[in-house]
N, CA, C and O atoms as a GROMACS GRO file, in nm:
protein
  364
    1UNK      N    1   0.087  -0.112  -0.008
    1UNK     CA    2   0.007  -0.001  -0.003
    1UNK      C    3   0.089   0.142  -0.011
    1UNK      O    4   0.185   0.162   0.064
    2UNK      N    5   0.053   0.219  -0.088
    2UNK     CA    6   0.121   0.349  -0.074
    2UNK      C    7   0.028   0.466  -0.096
    2UNK      O    8  -0.080   0.466  -0.155
    3UNK      N    9   0.096   0.580  -0.030
    3UNK     CA   10   0.012   0.703  -0.033
    3UNK      C   11   0.047   0.795  -0.175
    3UNK      O   12   0.150   0.860  -0.193
    4UNK      N   13  -0.051   0.785  -0.256
    4UNK     CA   14  -0.035   0.875  -0.384
    4UNK      C   15  -0.092   0.970  -0.386
    4UNK      O   16  -0.070   1.034  -0.489
    5UNK      N   17  -0.197   1.041  -0.282
    5UNK     CA   18  -0.217   1.138  -0.264
    5UNK      C   19  -0.150   1.279  -0.278
    5UNK      O   20  -0.073   1.296  -0.183
    6UNK      N   21  -0.153   1.368  -0.349
    6UNK     CA   22  -0.025   1.484  -0.350
    6UNK      C   23  -0.084   1.597  -0.294
    6UNK      O   24  -0.080   1.697  -0.365
    7UNK      N   25  -0.141   1.608  -0.179
    7UNK     CA   26  -0.196   1.705  -0.088
    7UNK      C   27  -0.160   1.687   0.044
    7UNK      O   28  -0.112   1.580   0.080
    8UNK      N   29  -0.182   1.809   0.146
    8UNK     CA   30  -0.144   1.779   0.263
    8UNK      C   31  -0.311   1.692   0.340
    8UNK      O   32  -0.404   1.651   0.271
    9UNK      N   33  -0.304   1.688   0.481
    9UNK     CA   34  -0.413   1.619   0.525
    9UNK      C   35  -0.554   1.699   0.531
    9UNK      O   36  -0.666   1.649   0.549
   10UNK      N   37  -0.521   1.842   0.511
   10UNK     CA   38  -0.660   1.922   0.526
   10UNK      C   39  -0.718   1.894   0.387
   10UNK      O   40  -0.839   1.876   0.382
   11UNK      N   41  -0.644   1.888   0.270
   11UNK     CA   42  -0.677   1.884   0.130
   11UNK      C   43  -0.742   1.750   0.109
   11UNK      O   44  -0.841   1.738   0.036
   12UNK      N   45  -0.683   1.639   0.180
   12UNK     CA   46  -0.718   1.503   0.187
   12UNK      C   47  -0.882   1.490   0.229
   12UNK      O   48  -0.976   1.448   0.161
   13UNK      N   49  -0.878   1.547   0.378
   13UNK     CA   50  -1.009   1.566   0.426
   13UNK      C   51  -1.118   1.612   0.353
   13UNK      O   52  -1.227   1.556   0.352
   14UNK      N   53  -1.083   1.738   0.277
   14UNK     CA   54  -1.170   1.814   0.190
   14UNK      C   55  -1.213   1.716   0.089
   14UNK      O   56  -1.334   1.705   0.073
   15UNK      N   57  -1.128   1.638   0.014
   15UNK     CA   58  -1.139   1.558  -0.097
   15UNK      C   59  -1.223   1.447  -0.058
   15UNK      O   60  -1.314   1.421  -0.137
   16UNK      N   61  -1.211   1.367   0.058
   16UNK     CA   62  -1.292   1.266   0.110
   16UNK      C   63  -1.431   1.324   0.122
   16UNK      O   64  -1.524   1.275   0.059
   17UNK      N   65  -1.446   1.417   0.195
   17UNK     CA   66  -1.569   1.491   0.219
   17UNK      C   67  -1.641   1.519   0.101
   17UNK      O   68  -1.763   1.502   0.101
   18UNK      N   69  -1.584   1.558   0.005
   18UNK     CA   70  -1.642   1.612  -0.145
   18UNK      C   71  -1.713   1.468  -0.210
   18UNK      O   72  -1.827   1.459  -0.257
   19UNK      N   73  -1.607   1.354  -0.196
   19UNK     CA   74  -1.642   1.243  -0.259
   19UNK      C   75  -1.753   1.181  -0.187
   19UNK      O   76  -1.834   1.116  -0.253
   20UNK      N   77  -1.769   1.192  -0.062
   20UNK     CA   78  -1.892   1.126  -0.003
   20UNK      C   79  -1.999   1.214  -0.018
   20UNK      O   80  -2.111   1.164  -0.013
   21UNK      N   81  -1.990   1.337  -0.035
   21UNK     CA   82  -2.106   1.429  -0.067
   21UNK      C   83  -2.167   1.379  -0.209
   21UNK      O   84  -2.288   1.364  -0.219
   22UNK      N   85  -2.086   1.356  -0.311
   22UNK     CA   86  -2.111   1.312  -0.446
   22UNK      C   87  -2.182   1.182  -0.440
   22UNK      O   88  -2.275   1.147  -0.512
   23UNK      N   89  -2.122   1.114  -0.339
   23UNK     CA   90  -2.200   0.987  -0.332
   23UNK      C   91  -2.334   0.980  -0.267
   23UNK      O   92  -2.430   0.916  -0.310
   24UNK      N   93  -2.331   1.057  -0.154
   24UNK     CA   94  -2.480   1.065  -0.106
   24UNK      C   95  -2.569   1.145  -0.201
   24UNK      O   96  -2.690   1.137  -0.182
   25UNK      N   97  -2.526   1.220  -0.301
   25UNK     CA   98  -2.630   1.290  -0.382
   25UNK      C   99  -2.653   1.186  -0.498
   25UNK      O  100  -2.722   1.220  -0.594
   26UNK      N  101  -2.606   1.082  -0.493
   26UNK     CA  102  -2.613   0.978  -0.619
   26UNK      C  103  -2.540   1.016  -0.730
   26UNK      O  104  -2.589   0.988  -0.839
   27UNK      N  105  -2.434   1.075  -0.724
   27UNK     CA  106  -2.358   1.122  -0.863
   27UNK      C  107  -2.248   1.016  -0.885
   27UNK      O  108  -2.196   1.016  -0.997
   28UNK      N  109  -2.213   0.943  -0.811
   28UNK     CA  110  -2.126   0.846  -0.810
   28UNK      C  111  -2.179   0.700  -0.877
   28UNK      O  112  -2.282   0.650  -0.832
   29UNK      N  113  -2.115   0.644  -0.972
   29UNK     CA  114  -2.172   0.513  -1.042
   29UNK      C  115  -2.023   0.439  -1.065
   29UNK      O  116  -1.932   0.477  -1.139
   30UNK      N  117  -2.028   0.320  -0.976
   30UNK     CA  118  -2.115   0.271  -0.887
   30UNK      C  119  -2.108   0.333  -0.763
   30UNK      O  120  -2.001   0.390  -0.740
   31UNK      N  121  -2.209   0.336  -0.661
   31UNK     CA  122  -2.204   0.397  -0.543
   31UNK      C  123  -2.095   0.342  -0.440
   31UNK      O  124  -2.063   0.223  -0.437
   32UNK      N  125  -2.049   0.425  -0.366
   32UNK     CA  126  -1.934   0.382  -0.277
   32UNK      C  127  -2.018   0.300  -0.160
   32UNK      O  128  -2.113   0.344  -0.095
   33UNK      N  129  -1.957   0.164  -0.151
   33UNK     CA  130  -2.041   0.077  -0.070
   33UNK      C  131  -2.041   0.125   0.083
   33UNK      O  132  -1.950   0.201   0.117
   34UNK      N  133  -2.132   0.086   0.175
   34UNK     CA  134  -2.169   0.160   0.299
   34UNK      C  135  -2.043   0.145   0.394
   34UNK      O  136  -2.009   0.242   0.461
   35UNK      N  137  -1.970   0.020   0.401
   35UNK     CA  138  -1.857   0.002   0.483
   35UNK      C  139  -1.759   0.124   0.419
   35UNK      O  140  -1.718   0.217   0.488
   36UNK      N  141  -1.735   0.109   0.298
   36UNK     CA  142  -1.612   0.218   0.256
   36UNK      C  143  -1.649   0.360   0.308
   36UNK      O  144  -1.559   0.431   0.354
   37UNK      N  145  -1.786   0.407   0.303
   37UNK     CA  146  -1.838   0.531   0.341
   37UNK      C  147  -1.804   0.545   0.486
   37UNK      O  148  -1.760   0.650   0.534
   38UNK      N  149  -1.823   0.446   0.548
   38UNK     CA  150  -1.776   0.461   0.725
   38UNK      C  151  -1.636   0.462   0.743
   38UNK      O  152  -1.582   0.527   0.832
   39UNK      N  153  -1.570   0.385   0.652
   39UNK     CA  154  -1.415   0.393   0.694
   39UNK      C  155  -1.362   0.518   0.639
   39UNK      O  156  -1.269   0.569   0.700
   40UNK      N  157  -1.407   0.577   0.531
   40UNK     CA  158  -1.382   0.712   0.497
   40UNK      C  159  -1.409   0.828   0.589
   40UNK      O  160  -1.329   0.913   0.631
   41UNK      N  161  -1.548   0.815   0.616
   41UNK     CA  162  -1.595   0.918   0.718
   41UNK      C  163  -1.507   0.920   0.848
   41UNK      O  164  -1.477   1.031   0.893
   42UNK      N  165  -1.470   0.826   0.902
   42UNK     CA  166  -1.386   0.813   1.023
   42UNK      C  167  -1.257   0.855   0.980
   42UNK      O  168  -1.203   0.933   1.058
   43UNK      N  169  -1.196   0.828   0.886
   43UNK     CA  170  -1.068   0.848   0.819
   43UNK      C  171  -1.052   1.021   0.826
   43UNK      O  172  -0.956   1.082   0.872
   44UNK      N  173  -1.152   1.066   0.776
   44UNK     CA  174  -1.180   1.236   0.762
   44UNK      C  175  -1.174   1.289   0.898
   44UNK      O  176  -1.099   1.379   0.936
   45UNK      N  177  -1.266   1.221   0.969
   45UNK     CA  178  -1.278   1.297   1.118
   45UNK      C  179  -1.137   1.296   1.199
   45UNK      O  180  -1.087   1.392   1.257
   46UNK      N  181  -1.084   1.162   1.189
   46UNK     CA  182  -0.958   1.165   1.258
   46UNK      C  183  -0.849   1.253   1.235
   46UNK      O  184  -0.788   1.322   1.317
   47UNK      N  185  -0.829   1.238   1.072
   47UNK     CA  186  -0.761   1.338   1.037
   47UNK      C  187  -0.747   1.487   1.086
   47UNK      O  188  -0.647   1.540   1.136
   48UNK      N  189  -0.896   1.552   1.056
   48UNK     CA  190  -0.916   1.692   1.106
   48UNK      C  191  -0.896   1.686   1.240
   48UNK      O  192  -0.832   1.785   1.276
   49UNK      N  193  -0.926   1.602   1.345
   49UNK     CA  194  -0.899   1.598   1.488
   49UNK      C  195  -0.750   1.612   1.486
   49UNK      O  196  -0.699   1.711   1.539
   50UNK      N  197  -0.674   1.518   1.427
   50UNK     CA  198  -0.516   1.520   1.442
   50UNK      C  199  -0.467   1.652   1.416
   50UNK      O  200  -0.369   1.691   1.478
   51UNK      N  201  -0.532   1.735   1.320
   51UNK     CA  202  -0.474   1.868   1.269
   51UNK      C  203  -0.508   1.967   1.386
   51UNK      O  204  -0.425   2.048   1.426
   52UNK      N  205  -0.622   1.957   1.434
   52UNK     CA  206  -0.674   2.041   1.551
   52UNK      C  207  -0.587   2.027   1.687
   52UNK      O  208  -0.569   2.125   1.758
   53UNK      N  209  -0.534   1.902   1.719
   53UNK     CA  210  -0.462   1.875   1.803
   53UNK      C  211  -0.304   1.933   1.783
   53UNK      O  212  -0.223   1.960   1.872
   54UNK      N  213  -0.288   1.943   1.646
   54UNK     CA  214  -0.148   1.986   1.616
   54UNK      C  215  -0.150   2.150   1.654
   54UNK      O  216  -0.068   2.204   1.729
   55UNK      N  217  -0.260   2.218   1.585
   55UNK     CA  218  -0.265   2.353   1.613
   55UNK      C  219  -0.274   2.399   1.753
   55UNK      O  220  -0.220   2.501   1.795
   56UNK      N  221  -0.352   2.312   1.826
   56UNK     CA  222  -0.354   2.359   1.985
   56UNK      C  223  -0.209   2.351   2.056
   56UNK      O  224  -0.164   2.440   2.128
   57UNK      N  225  -0.150   2.244   2.030
   57UNK     CA  226  -0.021   2.233   2.072
   57UNK      C  227   0.066   2.333   2.041
   57UNK      O  228   0.143   2.372   2.129
   58UNK      N  229   0.069   2.390   1.915
   58UNK     CA  230   0.160   2.483   1.867
   58UNK      C  231   0.120   2.613   1.952
   58UNK      O  232   0.206   2.692   1.992
   59UNK      N  233  -0.012   2.629   1.976
   59UNK     CA  234  -0.048   2.767   2.060
   59UNK      C  235   0.014   2.741   2.199
   59UNK      O  236   0.088   2.826   2.250
   60UNK      N  237  -0.015   2.630   2.258
   60UNK     CA  238   0.044   2.619   2.401
   60UNK      C  239   0.196   2.649   2.399
   60UNK      O  240   0.250   2.723   2.481
   61UNK      N  241   0.259   2.587   2.300
   61UNK     CA  242   0.412   2.618   2.309
   61UNK      C  243   0.430   2.779   2.287
   61UNK      O  244   0.501   2.846   2.362
   62UNK      N  245   0.368   2.826   2.192
   62UNK     CA  246   0.396   2.976   2.160
   62UNK      C  247   0.350   3.059   2.296
   62UNK      O  248   0.415   3.154   2.339
   63UNK      N  249   0.237   3.010   2.353
   63UNK     CA  250   0.210   3.074   2.480
   63UNK      C  251   0.295   3.049   2.603
   63UNK      O  252   0.309   3.130   2.694
   64UNK      N  253   0.349   2.934   2.598
   64UNK     CA  254   0.440   2.900   2.728
   64UNK      C  255   0.584   2.982   2.686
   64UNK      O  256   0.665   3.008   2.774
   65UNK      N  257   0.605   3.014   2.563
   65UNK     CA  258   0.740   3.068   2.536
   65UNK      C  259   0.736   3.233   2.540
   65UNK      O  260   0.824   3.308   2.497
   66UNK      N  261   0.614   3.268   2.604
   66UNK     CA  262   0.574   3.412   2.597
   66UNK      C  263   0.577   3.488   2.475
   66UNK      O  264   0.606   3.607   2.467
   67UNK      N  265   0.541   3.404   2.372
   67UNK     CA  266   0.557   3.471   2.222
   67UNK      C  267   0.438   3.548   2.191
   67UNK      O  268   0.427   3.628   2.098
   68UNK      N  269   0.341   3.514   2.287
   68UNK     CA  270   0.209   3.572   2.240
   68UNK      C  271   0.188   3.722   2.265
   68UNK      O  272   0.089   3.787   2.232
   69UNK      N  273   0.304   3.769   2.332
   69UNK     CA  274   0.272   3.919   2.355
   69UNK      C  275   0.308   4.004   2.228
   69UNK      O  276   0.277   4.123   2.216
   70UNK      N  277   0.372   3.934   2.137
   70UNK     CA  278   0.399   4.021   2.011
   70UNK      C  279   0.290   4.025   1.919
   70UNK      O  280   0.233   3.921   1.889
   71UNK      N  281   0.260   4.124   1.876
   71UNK     CA  282   0.129   4.153   1.782
   71UNK      C  283   0.132   4.063   1.666
   71UNK      O  284   0.034   3.999   1.628
   72UNK      N  285   0.274   4.060   1.598
   72UNK     CA  286   0.266   3.957   1.492
   72UNK      C  287   0.242   3.826   1.532
   72UNK      O  288   0.167   3.760   1.460
   73UNK      N  289   0.289   3.774   1.627
   73UNK     CA  290   0.273   3.634   1.673
   73UNK      C  291   0.119   3.598   1.721
   73UNK      O  292   0.061   3.494   1.690
   74UNK      N  293   0.057   3.716   1.812
   74UNK     CA  294  -0.062   3.705   1.834
   74UNK      C  295  -0.154   3.689   1.710
   74UNK      O  296  -0.251   3.613   1.713
   75UNK      N  297  -0.122   3.761   1.602
   75UNK     CA  298  -0.214   3.748   1.471
   75UNK      C  299  -0.197   3.618   1.430
   75UNK      O  300  -0.297   3.556   1.393
   76UNK      N  301  -0.059   3.550   1.430
   76UNK     CA  302  -0.038   3.417   1.388
   76UNK      C  303  -0.120   3.300   1.456
   76UNK      O  304  -0.173   3.207   1.397
   77UNK      N  305  -0.121   3.324   1.594
   77UNK     CA  306  -0.191   3.229   1.683
   77UNK      C  307  -0.321   3.251   1.638
   77UNK      O  308  -0.391   3.153   1.613
   78UNK      N  309  -0.367   3.376   1.623
   78UNK     CA  310  -0.552   3.375   1.615
   78UNK      C  311  -0.558   3.286   1.462
   78UNK      O  312  -0.644   3.199   1.449
   79UNK      N  313  -0.469   3.312   1.359
   79UNK     CA  314  -0.501   3.246   1.232
   79UNK      C  315  -0.478   3.113   1.256
   79UNK      O  316  -0.565   3.045   1.202
   80UNK      N  317  -0.392   3.045   1.320
   80UNK     CA  318  -0.396   2.903   1.330
   80UNK      C  319  -0.499   2.865   1.420
   80UNK      O  320  -0.545   2.753   1.400
   81UNK      N  321  -0.541   2.922   1.505
   81UNK     CA  322  -0.688   2.850   1.573
   81UNK      C  323  -0.815   2.884   1.503
   81UNK      O  324  -0.925   2.852   1.550
   82UNK      N  325  -0.799   2.951   1.386
   82UNK     CA  326  -0.925   2.966   1.309
   82UNK      C  327  -0.901   2.879   1.189
   82UNK      O  328  -0.796   2.880   1.125
   83UNK      N  329  -1.014   2.798   1.161
   83UNK     CA  330  -0.998   2.744   1.034
   83UNK      C  331  -1.025   2.812   0.907
   83UNK      O  332  -1.081   2.921   0.915
   84UNK      N  333  -0.996   2.768   0.795
   84UNK     CA  334  -1.037   2.874   0.678
   84UNK      C  335  -1.207   2.906   0.679
   84UNK      O  336  -1.251   3.012   0.633
   85UNK      N  337  -1.267   2.834   0.718
   85UNK     CA  338  -1.420   2.876   0.722
   85UNK      C  339  -1.444   2.987   0.805
   85UNK      O  340  -1.521   3.077   0.774
   86UNK      N  341  -1.354   2.982   0.955
   86UNK     CA  342  -1.389   3.082   1.050
   86UNK      C  343  -1.321   3.216   0.984
   86UNK      O  344  -1.385   3.320   0.997
   87UNK      N  345  -1.210   3.221   0.922
   87UNK     CA  346  -1.165   3.330   0.852
   87UNK      C  347  -1.249   3.389   0.743
   87UNK      O  348  -1.257   3.510   0.722
   88UNK      N  349  -1.298   3.315   0.689
   88UNK     CA  350  -1.390   3.355   0.555
   88UNK      C  351  -1.506   3.437   0.631
   88UNK      O  352  -1.536   3.552   0.600
   89UNK      N  353  -1.565   3.365   0.731
   89UNK     CA  354  -1.687   3.432   0.799
   89UNK      C  355  -1.643   3.546   0.853
   89UNK      O  356  -1.732   3.631   0.863
   90UNK      N  357  -1.514   3.584   0.900
   90UNK     CA  358  -1.486   3.700   0.968
   90UNK      C  359  -1.448   3.816   0.870
   90UNK      O  360  -1.438   3.931   0.912
   91UNK      N  361  -1.433   3.789   0.765
   91UNK     CA  362  -1.421   3.882   0.654
   91UNK      C  363  -1.540   3.935   0.597
   91UNK      O  364  -1.533   4.014   0.503
   0.00000   0.00000   0.00000
């Protein structure tokens, strides 16, 4: 088995979610079997959770190093903690 996907974990999650959405809408032929849907959904959720854990760990390191007092670092922290959808909603 090998990893042939050419994107990061966030892109992988988005691709899985998009494929599952197409499957749910009946746009894929043949349909993705139910067990594959369950496995892909779990993989997407776990990868997203892992990404969130990494962002929170980075925040803790920055705060513990007192880097958060710097305005540029504070902006980086805020951006790291908000996902793309959060940033789009704020704009």
